[in-house]
N, C-alpha and C positions, 0 to 999 in steps of 0.2 A: 703427697705430690700428684698433681694432676696428670692425668694420662693423656699422651699427644695422640691425634686423630690418626687412623691408620693411613698411609700414604703409598699407592702402589709403586713398586719399584720397577726399574727398567725390563722389558721383556715379561712382566707380570701383569699387563693391563686387564683390568677385568672387562669380561665380554659385556657388550651392549646389546640385551635383546632387540632393540629397535633398527640396529644396523647390521646384526649377523646376516650371513647369506645363508639360503635354504641348505646348500650342501653341507655347511657346517653344522646345522641343527640335527641332534639325533632324531632318528626315525623310529615312531612306535610301531609295534606288531601291526595295530589297527590301521596305520597309515601305510605299512607295505601292502598289507592285504588288500586296501582300497586301490593302490596302486596297480597290482596284480590283476583285479577285476577290471579296471579301466583298460588294461592292456589287452585283455581277451576281448572286452567289447570292440574295441578298435580292430582287432585282428577279424572279428567276425564281419565288421563292417566292410573292411578290404576285400574279404574272401567273396562277397556279393559280386562283385566284379568277374569273377572266374567262375562261377558254379556251372552255369549252363554249358560253357564251353566244355568243361570236365565230362558232363553228361553226354555230349556230343560224341566225344572221343570214345567213351566207354560203350556207345551204341545204346543207351537207354532213353527212355522217355517217360512223361508223367501222366497220370490218370486223367487229371483236369485242370482247370487253369483260373487264374485270377480273372475272372469275367467281368462284364459290365459294372456288376455289384461291387465286386472287390472284397476284401476282407478288412473290415472296418471297426472289429471288435477285438478286446483284449482277449488273446487266447489262454486257455487254461494250463497250458504246459503239459497236459498228458496226451502222448501221442496215442493215434489209433491207426489201425492195419486196413487196407483196403484191397481186395484183390476181385478179378473179374477174368472169364476166359477169355473175352474180346472187348476191346473198346475200339469203336469206329466215330472219329469226329471231323467235322468241317470247320474251319477257321480256327488254326492252332498257333497260339504264342507261349513264348516261355523265357522267364528271365529270373535272376537271382533277387533275393528280398530278405528283409528281418521282421519277424513277427513278435510281438511285445506282449508279455504277461501283465496281469494286473499288478498295481504296487503292493508289496508285499508278500506277493503269492509265495505258498510253500512250496512250489515246485519249481522256484526259480535257481535254487541250488547256487553255484558259482558262475552261473551264466549271465549275471546281471538282468535277469528277467527278459532275455532275447534269445530267439532261436533262427539260425541261419536256414533258410529255406529256399526252395526252388518254386516259383509261382508260375502256374501254367494257365493258359486260358483256352477253352474251347468254346466256339458259338455254339454248336449245336452237337450232342454227342448221345450215342447208345451204347450200353453195356450188357453183356450176357453174364448170366450167374454171379451177380454182385454179392458180395460178402464183405462186411465191416464189423470190426470188433474192437473194443477197448478193454484193456487189463484193468479191474478196478480192485487189485491187489489179492489175486488167487481167485478171482471169480471174473469171467468174460461177458460183458454185454454183446450179444451177437445179433447182427441183422443181415437178413438175406432177402434178396428180390430178384426179379427176372429170371427166374430158374425155368420158366416153362416157355411157351411159343411167343410170349410178348417181352422183348426186353426192357429194361430200364432206360429211359429218356430223360434228358436234360437239356436246358438252353442256358447260356451264359454261366457255365459251370466252372466254378473256381477251386482250386485245391493248392494248399502250401504243402510242400513234401520235404522230408530230411532225406529219405531214402527212397529208391523205385528201382523195378526192373521189369523186363519184358521184352518181346521180340517185335520191334518197332520197324514201321515203313512210313515214309512221308512222301507227299506229292508236291512238287514245286517249292521245296525248301530253301528258305534263305537264312543263312548263318553269318552273325556278326552285325546285325543291325544295332543301331543304338534303340534303347528300349522305350525312348520317348517316341520313336517314330513308327512303333508297330500299326499295322491295320488291318490284320486278318480276323481278329477275334473282338474288336471294338475296344481294346484296352490299351492303355499306354502306361510304361513302366517309369522310373525313375531316369532322367537323362544321364548320359554317360555310362549306364550299365549295359554290358553285354547281353544279347539276347538272340533269338531265333524264331522263325515263324514259318507256317506252312499253309497251303490250301487245304490238305487233308493228312489225317494220320490215322494208322492202324497199329493197335498194341494187342499182341497175343500173351497170354499167361502174365497179365498185369499183376503186379504187387507193388505195394506203397506203404510207407509210413508217413503218415499226415498229421498236420496239427491245425490245419482249418479247412474248412469248404462251404462255399456258398453257391447258389444258383437261383436263376431267375423262376424257372419251373424244373421241378424235380418229381416225376413220375415213377413210382416203384410198385409194378404189379407184382402180386404174390408176396407181397410184405410179410415177413415172419421175424419178431421180434423175441429173443429168449436169453436166458443165461446159461453158460455153458463152462466148463472146466478148460477147454480150449478155444483157442482164438482161430482166425481165419488162416 
């Protein structure tokens, strides 16, 4: 006897993959993980709007800034520490931003290759007893300069920082500007982003965690590079 074809009964209609809604499709662990990463990236982008406001409330400031050159390169994703006993600058700006690592960077982790940073800009800056160190995995690459009578000087100096502290004083500060309208350091940030600027800035006992720095001119008298078991 020939068998009859299977006919779906009422209430047991087979699922049509072409017409199923996304919410009905099973979610793989890989898809869930990708969704979580996208959510974290969106949260970092949203946080850009509030970063400088938080820093003002905490009474902190940045070493240097996203100057005329700006950070145009893919960051390594390895943070480095910068300290100075004193920073004095003219033409100061600050706003939130995102730095991006190279595709496939082993330092990306679960960040999606992005780091939320505070971008600051100083048109002209002097720093005394500058120290910079980066942890290479148990050994620190250490750079010191400006420890004598002549300080470190820089023009169009830029720094993207994730942490910073110090005793700061500003002259003629403006808080709440749209970053695209800044004028003090010759840098304009993204439109719609909260920012601040001032004619001058002084920071004592400066300490930063940075991901990128650029400068038009950077003079380091008494430069000394070495390896050390301790950083700055």
